[in-house]
N, C-alpha and C positions, 0 to 999 in steps of 0.2 A: 463435508470436506472429502468425500469420496471421489469427486471428480477433479481432474487436474485443472490448474488455473488456465484460463484462456488468455492468450497474449493479446493485449490491446495494441492494435497497429500504431507504432510510434510516429506521430507527425508533430514535430516540434512547433509547427505553425498553427496547430489545432488548439484553440483555447480550451476545449473540453477534454483534452487528453488526460490531465491530472485528475479531473473529476471522474472520468470513466475508470481510471485505475483505482481510485478510492472506492468507487461504487462496487467494483468487482471484488475487492478485498473485503469490504463490509459484507457482501453477500456470502462469500466463502467462510467468513468468520462467524456468521450466524449469531450476532449479538455479543460476541466476546471482545469487541473493540468499540469504544465510545468516542464520539467527537473526532472521528478519524478524518484527516486531511492529508493531501499530497500536494507538494509544491514542486513544480518542474523547473529545473535549472539546466543550463546548457550541458553540464557534465553528469547529471544524474538527478535523483529525487531526494526530497526532504520529507520525512514522515512525521506526523504529529497526531496525538490522540492519547487515549487511556485504555489500559487493560487491567485486569485483576491479577494476572500471573505473568511471571517472566516467560514461561513457555508460550503463552498467547502472544507476547511481544515478539518472540522469535518467529512464530508462525506468520504474523503480520509482515514482518520484514521479508521473509522468504517469498510469500505470496505476492507482495508488491514488486519485488525484483523480477519474479517470473512473469507476472502479468504485463509489466512495462518493458521488460527486456533491457533494463537500465540498471546502473549501479545505484546504491543508496549512499548519498553524500552525508546525510545526518539522520539518525534515528532518534527522534525526540518523543517517542511514544513513552508515556509514563506508566509505571506499574504502581497502582494505588488501590 
């Protein structure tokens, strides 16, 4: 987590955009998020997955927003 998130160039027509954002966040979180998925909607992102702590959930949200350059519409990452 020492390096800043790289922004994934947003191309809404790119079917791999959400997958690349999810991959970038998973890499930065180094195993602290499980089953992480990103869904792209016209106005922003929907995040899904699981973490063990609320702090990790906050980090996932921040990293996804920075990597994608888009707002988070729904954060459905569970703390369990």
